[in-house]
C-alpha positions as a printed NumPy array, in Angstrom:
array([[ -66.411,    5.686,  -64.251],
       [ -66.946,    6.163,  -60.787],
       [ -63.589,    7.001,  -59.691],
       [ -62.878,    9.149,  -62.498],
       [ -65.927,   11.522,  -62.317],
       [ -65.598,   11.743,  -58.499],
       [ -61.521,   12.5  ,  -59.245],
       [ -63.147,   15.021,  -61.776],
       [ -65.693,   16.355,  -58.973],
       [ -63.012,   17.122,  -56.538],
       [ -61.384,   20.043,  -58.858],
       [ -64.608,   21.692,  -58.667],
       [ -66.456,   20.857,  -55.284],
       [ -64.785,   20.792,  -52.008],
       [ -64.231,   17.089,  -51.392],
       [ -66.123,   16.345,  -54.46 ],
       [ -69.375,   17.014,  -52.887],
       [ -71.987,   19.171,  -51.904],
       [ -72.921,   17.693,  -48.294],
       [ -69.883,   16.32 ,  -46.434],
       [ -71.199,   12.885,  -45.867],
       [ -71.244,   11.815,  -49.347],
       [ -67.449,   12.296,  -49.963],
       [ -67.076,    8.395,  -47.551],
       [ -64.038,   10.43 ,  -45.921],
       [ -62.15 ,    7.558,  -44.263],
       [ -63.396,    4.729,  -45.635],
       [ -61.224,    4.852,  -48.54 ],
       [ -63.641,    3.844,  -51.237],
       [ -64.806,    5.977,  -53.849],
       [ -68.424,    6.927,  -53.8  ],
       [ -70.752,    5.315,  -56.292],
       [ -71.87 ,    8.494,  -58.636],
       [ -75.669,    7.579,  -58.741],
       [ -77.245,    8.262,  -62.086],
       [ -81.192,    7.232,  -61.566],
       [ -83.322,    5.605,  -59.346],
       [ -87.111,    3.771,  -59.575],
       [ -88.904,    2.059,  -56.541],
       [ -86.612,    0.785,  -54.123],
       [ -83.294,    0.579,  -56.052],
       [ -80.894,    3.086,  -57.516],
       [ -77.988,    2.612,  -60.362],
       [ -74.476,    4.343,  -60.709],
       [ -72.685,    5.453,  -63.662],
       [ -71.503,    2.211,  -63.947],
       [ -74.418,    0.855,  -64.511],
       [ -74.477,   -1.234,  -60.732],
       [ -77.798,   -1.746,  -58.929],
       [ -78.155,   -1.247,  -55.564],
       [ -81.125,   -1.947,  -52.75 ],
       [ -81.554,    1.971,  -51.532],
       [ -81.534,    1.998,  -47.924],
       [ -80.632,    5.664,  -47.756],
       [ -83.838,    7.125,  -49.491],
       [ -82.144,   10.631,  -49.889],
       [ -81.612,   10.808,  -46.526],
       [ -85.137,   10.136,  -45.51 ],
       [ -87.583,   11.925,  -48.4  ],
       [ -87.82 ,    8.96 ,  -50.124],
       [ -90.653,    7.274,  -47.877],
       [ -92.537,    6.576,  -51.309],
       [ -89.618,    5.395,  -53.224],
       [ -87.729,    7.012,  -55.578],
       [ -89.3  ,    8.342,  -58.616],
       [ -92.517,    7.766,  -57.569],
       [ -95.272,    8.359,  -60.653],
       [ -97.658,   10.185,  -59.091],
       [ -94.857,   12.787,  -57.971],
       [ -93.228,   12.995,  -61.281],
       [ -96.006,   13.554,  -62.997],
       [ -97.414,   16.251,  -60.7  ],
       [ -94.03 ,   17.813,  -61.204],
       [ -94.123,   17.613,  -64.985],
       [ -97.836,   19.195,  -64.853],
       [ -96.865,   21.821,  -62.838],
       [ -93.392,   22.917,  -64.827],
       [ -95.455,   23.062,  -67.89 ],
       [ -97.69 ,   26.148,  -66.487],
       [ -94.292,   27.77 ,  -65.066],
       [ -91.349,   27.133,  -62.895],
       [ -91.034,   30.146,  -60.508],
       [ -93.104,   33.26 ,  -59.973],
       [ -92.226,   34.585,  -56.688],
       [ -95.972,   35.443,  -56.172],
       [ -98.823,   33.72 ,  -54.417],
       [-100.315,   30.601,  -55.724],
       [-103.055,   27.991,  -55.164],
       [-100.436,   25.633,  -54.811],
       [ -99.05 ,   26.791,  -51.792],
       [-102.489,   27.458,  -50.176],
       [-103.156,   23.679,  -50.646],
       [-100.271,   22.421,  -49.091],
       [-100.694,   24.797,  -46.279],
       [-104.447,   24.111,  -45.516],
       [-103.381,   20.469,  -45.948],
       [-100.557,   20.549,  -42.907],
       [-102.939,   22.686,  -41.019],
       [-105.758,   20.499,  -41.145],
       [-103.931,   17.28 ,  -40.736],
       [-101.183,   18.087,  -38.246],
       [-102.974,   19.055,  -34.527],
       [-100.021,   21.391,  -33.589],
       [ -99.922,   23.326,  -36.666],
       [-102.543,   26.297,  -37.027],
       [-100.539,   28.36 ,  -39.438],
       [ -97.154,   27.595,  -41.575],
       [ -94.308,   29.384,  -43.195],
       [ -92.739,   27.365,  -46.583],
       [ -89.191,   27.766,  -46.784],
       [ -86.609,   25.918,  -48.63 ],
       [ -84.828,   23.634,  -46.326],
       [ -84.272,   22.055,  -43.02 ],
       [ -81.545,   24.528,  -41.715],
       [ -83.905,   27.562,  -42.876],
       [ -86.903,   26.17 ,  -40.745],
       [ -84.924,   25.417,  -37.844],
       [ -83.162,   29.098,  -37.503],
       [ -86.323,   30.369,  -38.401],
       [ -88.175,   28.852,  -35.63 ],
       [ -85.323,   29.806,  -33.127],
       [ -85.808,   33.233,  -34.387],
       [ -89.511,   33.438,  -34.018],
       [ -89.427,   31.948,  -30.524],
       [ -86.899,   34.893,  -29.882],
       [ -89.009,   37.214,  -31.23 ],
       [ -92.247,   36.087,  -29.4  ],
       [ -90.729,   35.896,  -25.701],
       [ -88.286,   38.505,  -26.2  ],
       [ -85.638,   36.266,  -25.024],
       [ -82.156,   35.239,  -26.109],
       [ -81.078,   31.978,  -25.107],
       [ -82.15 ,   28.703,  -26.891],
       [ -81.517,   25.233,  -25.653],
       [ -80.465,   22.473,  -27.447],
       [ -79.528,   18.861,  -26.609],
       [ -76.044,   17.13 ,  -27.465],
       [ -76.313,   15.098,  -30.679],
       [ -79.006,   16.779,  -32.099],
       [ -78.429,   18.337,  -35.426],
       [ -80.806,   21.002,  -36.513],
       [ -78.684,   22.299,  -39.836],
       [ -76.08 ,   24.243,  -40.573],
       [ -77.104,   27.532,  -38.749],
       [ -74.428,   28.873,  -36.861],
       [ -75.904,   28.955,  -33.192],
       [ -76.714,   25.182,  -33.726],
       [ -73.404,   24.119,  -34.492],
       [ -72.361,   22.833,  -31.168],
       [ -72.457,   19.006,  -30.304],
       [ -74.288,   18.667,  -33.496],
       [ -73.815,   15.052,  -34.491],
       [ -74.455,   13.691,  -38.025],
       [ -71.739,   14.626,  -40.5  ],
       [ -69.585,   16.794,  -37.455],
       [ -69.677,   13.92 ,  -35.219],
       [ -68.796,   11.506,  -38.371],
       [ -65.782,   13.793,  -39.087],
       [ -64.483,   14.408,  -35.488],
       [ -65.326,   18.075,  -35.299],
       [ -66.514,   19.586,  -32.336],
       [ -68.236,   22.337,  -33.901],
       [ -67.269,   24.398,  -36.796],
       [ -64.472,   26.999,  -37.728],
       [ -66.148,   30.03 ,  -38.906],
       [ -68.476,   30.269,  -35.946],
       [ -67.971,   33.572,  -33.87 ],
       [ -68.121,   32.571,  -30.017],
       [ -70.817,   35.357,  -29.572],
       [ -73.125,   33.29 ,  -31.636],
       [ -73.065,   30.228,  -29.741],
       [ -73.082,   31.914,  -26.611],
       [ -76.692,   32.068,  -26.703],
       [ -77.073,   28.494,  -27.38 ],
       [ -77.429,   26.188,  -24.209],
       [ -76.345,   22.585,  -24.523],
       [ -78.353,   19.873,  -22.252],
       [ -77.974,   16.095,  -22.383],
       [ -80.537,   14.127,  -24.383],
       [ -82.85 ,   11.815,  -22.372],
       [ -81.768,   13.681,  -18.933],
       [ -84.321,   14.958,  -16.724],
       [ -82.039,   16.108,  -14.379],
       [ -80.025,   17.736,  -17.001],
       [ -82.672,   19.794,  -18.556],
       [ -84.538,   20.979,  -15.284],
       [ -80.914,   22.45 ,  -13.92 ],
       [ -80.987,   24.238,  -17.301],
       [ -84.21 ,   25.622,  -16.519],
       [ -83.365,   26.323,  -12.853],
       [ -80.254,   28.141,  -13.89 ],
       [ -81.572,   29.972,  -16.756],
       [ -85.172,   29.939,  -16.985],
       [ -86.29 ,   33.335,  -17.448],
       [ -83.866,   34.121,  -20.163],
       [ -84.722,   30.824,  -22.426],
       [ -86.722,   31.628,  -25.65 ],
       [ -87.237,   28.13 ,  -26.608],
       [ -85.848,   24.682,  -26.751],
       [ -85.302,   22.802,  -30.076],
       [ -85.138,   18.892,  -29.676],
       [ -85.125,   16.056,  -32.075],
       [ -87.903,   13.912,  -30.483],
       [ -86.606,   11.308,  -32.306],
       [ -82.641,   12.069,  -33.119],
       [ -81.493,   10.751,  -36.494],
       [ -78.228,   12.407,  -36.698],
       [ -76.4  ,   10.414,  -33.6  ],
       [ -77.715,    7.451,  -35.113],
       [ -81.553,    7.188,  -34.433],
       [ -81.961,    7.569,  -30.803],
       [ -85.913,    8.07 ,  -29.705],
       [ -86.287,   10.272,  -26.837],
       [ -87.728,    8.873,  -23.633],
       [ -91.766,    9.524,  -22.961],
       [ -91.171,   10.751,  -19.701],
       [ -88.288,   12.737,  -20.796],
       [ -90.583,   14.851,  -23.287],
       [ -93.39 ,   15.427,  -21.091],
       [ -91.245,   16.789,  -18.531],
       [ -89.678,   19.181,  -21.179],
       [ -93.366,   20.151,  -22.114],
       [ -94.124,   21.03 ,  -18.751],
       [ -90.955,   23.01 ,  -18.088],
       [ -91.32 ,   25.138,  -21.343],
       [ -95.326,   25.646,  -19.935],
       [ -93.813,   26.512,  -16.703],
       [ -91.237,   28.974,  -17.753],
       [ -93.237,   30.176,  -20.807],
       [ -90.495,   29.152,  -23.257],
       [ -91.549,   27.854,  -26.841],
       [ -91.005,   23.967,  -27.233],
       [ -89.799,   23.39 ,  -30.681],
       [ -90.265,   20.056,  -32.191],
       [ -87.645,   19.412,  -35.075],
       [ -89.154,   16.998,  -37.205],
       [ -87.541,   17.621,  -40.537],
       [ -86.27 ,   13.644,  -40.315],
       [ -89.574,   11.985,  -38.653],
       [ -92.096,   14.309,  -40.024],
       [ -94.683,   11.906,  -42.203],
       [ -92.013,    9.624,  -41.767],
       [ -92.181,    7.795,  -38.455],
       [ -96.027,    8.083,  -38.691],
       [ -98.151,   10.708,  -40.865],
       [ -98.059,   12.928,  -37.781],
       [ -94.497,   12.305,  -37.055],
       [ -92.782,   11.879,  -33.602],
       [ -95.478,   14.234,  -31.834],
       [ -98.23 ,   11.843,  -33.222],
       [ -96.725,    8.968,  -31.671],
       [ -95.625,   10.443,  -28.148],
       [ -99.226,   12.379,  -28.115],
       [ -97.266,   15.624,  -27.296],
       [ -97.951,   18.725,  -29.139],
       [ -95.239,   21.38 ,  -29.252],
       [ -95.183,   24.976,  -30.164],
       [ -93.596,   24.933,  -32.752],
       [ -92.536,   22.15 ,  -35.757],
       [ -89.975,   22.381,  -38.313],
       [ -90.392,   20.022,  -41.404],
       [ -88.414,   19.043,  -44.471],
       [ -87.406,   15.73 ,  -46.178],
       [ -90.688,   14.003,  -46.694],
       [ -92.761,   16.871,  -47.31 ],
       [ -91.152,   18.309,  -50.164],
       [ -91.497,   14.707,  -52.306],
       [ -87.879,   14.369,  -52.842],
       [ -87.457,   18.412,  -53.737],
       [ -85.555,   20.965,  -51.683],
       [ -88.596,   22.012,  -49.066],
       [ -88.986,   22.924,  -45.679],
       [ -91.403,   24.74 ,  -43.425],
       [ -92.221,   25.482,  -40.214],
       [ -95.32 ,   26.051,  -38.253],
       [ -97.718,   25.999,  -34.923],
       [ -99.397,   27.864,  -32.629],
       [-101.359,   30.806,  -34.382],
       [-100.558,   33.144,  -31.649],
       [ -96.663,   32.847,  -32.409],
       [ -96.794,   32.417,  -36.336],
       [ -98.586,   35.453,  -36.142],
       [ -95.437,   37.41 ,  -34.944],
       [ -94.144,   36.794,  -38.374],
       [ -93.758,   39.796,  -40.862],
       [ -95.624,   40.879,  -42.655],
       [ -98.122,   40.92 ,  -39.932],
       [ -95.685,   40.841,  -36.812],
       [ -92.159,   42.223,  -36.159],
       [ -90.132,   38.987,  -36.682],
       [ -88.752,   39.152,  -40.48 ],
       [ -88.177,   36.095,  -42.452],
       [ -88.291,   35.981,  -46.373],
       [ -87.443,   33.822,  -49.68 ],
       [ -87.675,   34.12 ,  -53.137],
       [ -88.056,   30.407,  -53.81 ],
       [ -90.129,   29.68 ,  -50.767],
       [ -93.488,   28.056,  -51.744],
       [ -91.962,   27.271,  -55.036],
       [ -94.984,   25.736,  -57.09 ],
       [ -92.925,   22.6  ,  -58.282],
       [ -91.958,   22.157,  -54.769],
       [ -95.548,   22.645,  -53.646],
       [ -97.181,   20.232,  -56.049],
       [ -94.412,   17.435,  -55.625],
       [ -95.032,   17.64 ,  -51.568],
       [ -98.555,   18.107,  -51.547],
       [ -98.687,   15.038,  -54.007],
       [ -96.663,   12.891,  -51.417],
       [ -98.359,   14.13 ,  -48.494],
       [-102.123,   13.395,  -49.571],
       [-100.794,   10.07 ,  -50.751],
       [ -99.361,    9.164,  -47.443],
       [-102.751,   10.372,  -45.737],
       [-104.754,    8.757,  -47.732],
       [-102.982,    5.287,  -47.514],
       [-102.675,    4.963,  -43.62 ],
       [-102.166,    1.195,  -44.216],
       [ -98.482,    2.395,  -45.656],
       [ -97.436,    2.726,  -42.281],
       [ -98.342,   -0.576,  -41.018],
       [ -96.592,   -1.946,  -43.814],
       [ -93.487,   -0.023,  -43.058],
       [ -93.448,   -0.977,  -39.82 ],
       [ -93.67 ,   -4.548,  -40.814],
       [ -91.026,   -4.419,  -43.075],
       [ -88.632,   -2.503,  -40.147],
       [ -89.529,   -5.205,  -37.626],
       [ -88.737,   -8.117,  -40.357],
       [ -85.481,   -6.252,  -40.686],
       [ -84.487,   -5.674,  -37.019],
       [ -85.194,   -9.052,  -35.845],
       [ -83.47 ,  -10.551,  -38.444],
       [ -79.975,   -8.354,  -37.975],
       [ -80.481,   -9.323,  -34.418],
       [ -80.577,  -12.788,  -34.784],
       [ -77.591,  -12.935,  -37.27 ],
       [ -75.754,  -10.521,  -34.968],
       [ -76.41 ,  -13.156,  -31.921],
       [ -75.265,  -15.941,  -34.044],
       [ -72.059,  -14.106,  -34.779],
       [ -71.326,  -13.084,  -31.384],
       [ -71.307,   -9.436,  -32.732],
       [ -71.955,   -6.986,  -29.976],
       [ -75.195,   -4.914,  -31.541],
       [ -77.933,   -2.826,  -30.502],
       [ -80.412,   -1.875,  -33.17 ],
       [ -82.487,    1.271,  -32.555],
       [ -85.458,    1.551,  -34.688],
       [ -89.014,    3.752,  -34.927],
       [ -90.877,    2.735,  -37.712],
       [ -89.136,    2.991,  -41.204],
       [ -85.93 ,    4.3  ,  -39.841],
       [ -83.263,    2.805,  -37.859],
       [ -79.692,    2.446,  -36.544],
       [ -77.713,   -0.475,  -36.061],
       [ -75.149,    0.431,  -33.567],
       [ -71.819,   -2.062,  -33.048],
       [ -72.036,   -1.435,  -29.284],
       [ -71.577,   -3.736,  -26.135],
       [ -74.119,   -1.413,  -24.099],
       [ -77.518,   -2.905,  -23.657],
       [ -78.939,    0.341,  -24.769],
       [ -77.979,    3.417,  -26.711],
       [ -80.194,    6.211,  -25.45 ],
       [ -77.621,    9.218,  -25.098],
       [ -75.018,   11.106,  -27.477],
       [ -72.196,    9.298,  -24.928],
       [ -73.774,    5.987,  -25.554],
       [ -73.638,    6.639,  -29.489],
       [ -69.846,    7.269,  -29.251],
       [ -68.857,    4.213,  -27.832],
       [ -70.006,    2.281,  -30.921],
       [ -67.264,    0.619,  -32.801],
       [ -66.766,    2.664,  -35.904],
       [ -64.414,    0.207,  -37.483],
       [ -66.691,   -2.591,  -37.559],
       [ -69.514,   -0.298,  -38.764],
       [ -67.013,    0.388,  -41.648],
       [ -66.035,   -2.49 ,  -42.731],
       [ -69.419,   -3.751,  -42.615],
       [ -71.059,   -0.922,  -44.918],
       [ -67.9  ,   -1.372,  -47.5  ],
       [ -68.731,   -5.102,  -47.648],
       [ -72.656,   -4.61 ,  -47.886],
       [ -72.185,   -1.749,  -50.627],
       [ -69.773,   -4.172,  -52.721],
       [ -72.869,   -6.495,  -52.41 ],
       [ -75.417,   -4.153,  -53.901],
       [ -76.781,   -2.906,  -50.671],
       [ -76.476,    0.891,  -50.195],
       [ -76.876,    1.989,  -46.514],
       [ -75.497,    4.996,  -44.819],
       [ -71.529,    5.387,  -45.008],
       [ -71.793,    6.565,  -41.12 ],
       [ -72.32 ,    4.915,  -38.093],
       [ -74.544,    8.128,  -36.883],
       [ -76.984,    8.137,  -39.629],
       [ -79.928,    6.453,  -39.879],
       [ -81.262,    3.609,  -42.515],
       [ -84.713,    4.319,  -44.126],
       [ -87.246,    2.24 ,  -45.738],
       [ -89.669,    2.933,  -48.21 ],
       [ -93.34 ,    1.774,  -49.232],
       [ -91.607,    0.01 ,  -52.379],
       [ -89.449,   -2.435,  -50.716],
       [ -90.635,   -5.723,  -50.404],
       [ -89.952,   -8.767,  -48.123],
       [ -88.023,  -10.129,  -50.822],
       [ -85.766,   -7.139,  -50.435],
       [ -85.491,   -7.628,  -46.554],
       [ -84.543,  -11.01 ,  -47.007],
       [ -81.94 ,  -10.601,  -49.697],
       [ -80.301,   -7.87 ,  -47.403],
       [ -80.399,  -10.472,  -44.355],
       [ -78.959,  -13.134,  -46.532],
       [ -76.339,  -10.994,  -47.499],
       [ -75.618,   -9.747,  -44.079],
       [ -75.141,  -13.31 ,  -42.669],
       [ -72.168,  -13.675,  -45.119],
       [ -70.183,  -11.051,  -43.706]])
């Protein structure tokens, strides 16, 4: 049934999908068509059960179909689905984020991570009256034209250097720097400093595989932004409320000027937001001159789901200890098995997100390091694990995500299957 449904999908959607990585391009297998999920498990249209290590690409930190989130959605939907007007729910959500994330004084809700990052870049330009934005190799900030240059993720998986349809003049104001390379970013500022509106970075990259920034690199980046009066933007679409409640900035204890959120903050529904210092956020319309709008922004059902998820995570800090222990158990087990089998492996993990790089380097710290990974090996392992009911990312350059619904027994089963590869 999966094959028939996917073949039918190809008639009506490009590649049969609504996001490229789902197509399993180059893997020569049909993607399972997912019918339902609960907790740590998902089921396809043929009834096959998988242990879910994708978690909707990050949002499902509380597991699939969390009862509290589902109930919040149902209760809210009974009262109305969308109004395009202010609601108390969006106030509850905004107040909660602003009161629990130190760097955020004000916030603007949007509908996706891409909307959040493109809006943050526009705001940085409007605030500074400058044009240029720095991004880093392998960092993915959504499909906004100005960021589709050396963008990692699906672009990297498909071997596309950027994207057709993006005019050169659009990316002429995007400056590319090397991730985790202090000399690279210092040189960029030395050359273009007075023109730089802002710098956007994944403080823990997740779209060239999981690669955390080095602390000294982030600290120097913060110093340079302060020195040149540029806006520092942390893209925490993936890491926000996942690697810790306060995201990567909480782990590094570094406050950016602006932060973008999505994924976990929507409780599994389409969501996004950007927030930061009041003096910057007050440049937004209707009180400032930087325009950004959205009919569905702050949708009550999304706000209800997201507020329920964030409150539950905030009220249960032990969840993050549990996820750290699960992650360590999985990481240690894979390392042990890989050494036994003589498989060159580097595992990068931060809390509940990790990537297994089949790579002969001692460390994977940059975009260039990630590109040296053995993609054929990864694809072979992926197909084997999927066949055994372990649902991991179909790309070497994506992450694996754990939820609070995973158990030690789930991890042990993963390792038992992996050992037999």
